[in-house]
C-alpha positions, 0 to 999 in steps of 0.5 A: 350605424356602427360608425359615426361619420360625423366624429372625425375632424375631416371626412374626405371623399375620393372621387372617381373609381377606386379598385376596392380590391385594395385593402389594409394588409399592404396599406395600398389605400393609405399609399394611394392617399399619401402618394397621389394626393399628398394628404396626411393620414393621421390627422383624425381624417376618414377617407371614403372610396367607391369602386365601379359598383355604387352599392358599396364603399370602403372607409379608411381611418387611423385611430391612433394605434392602427388603420381601421378599414370599414366596408359597407354595402347597401342592401336597398339602394345605391350611392351617387358617387362623384365619378367625374374626377380623380381628386379628394374633396372634404365633406361637411356633415350635411354632405355626409348625410346626403352621400349616405342617403344615396344622393350626390354630396357635391354640387353638379354644374348646371347646363343651360340648353339653348332654345330650339332653333337658336344658334350661338 
């Protein structure tokens, strides 16, 4: 892998779908983070975005001189991207590995089904 996703101090996943047509030329991904979430883009953080297709994602990183925009597409497999909310969550190293191996890095709420015929 060209990029070590464990190197930055912070790795954030932007939950939900992001329009991946947004890019670096007009800084639209940076504006999304700064305006919608009020987060600092310049504190050694990488931000991960996914669109409707789960076989690709973009990453935005400030290297001290300018923004780096990474685009990764998986040839075999898909990511399990959290789609339930429009928020940003910080990932730890284990969660980054889960995400890049195609598993959902964020815990899912457990649903307990009532026994058949039981009413509450």
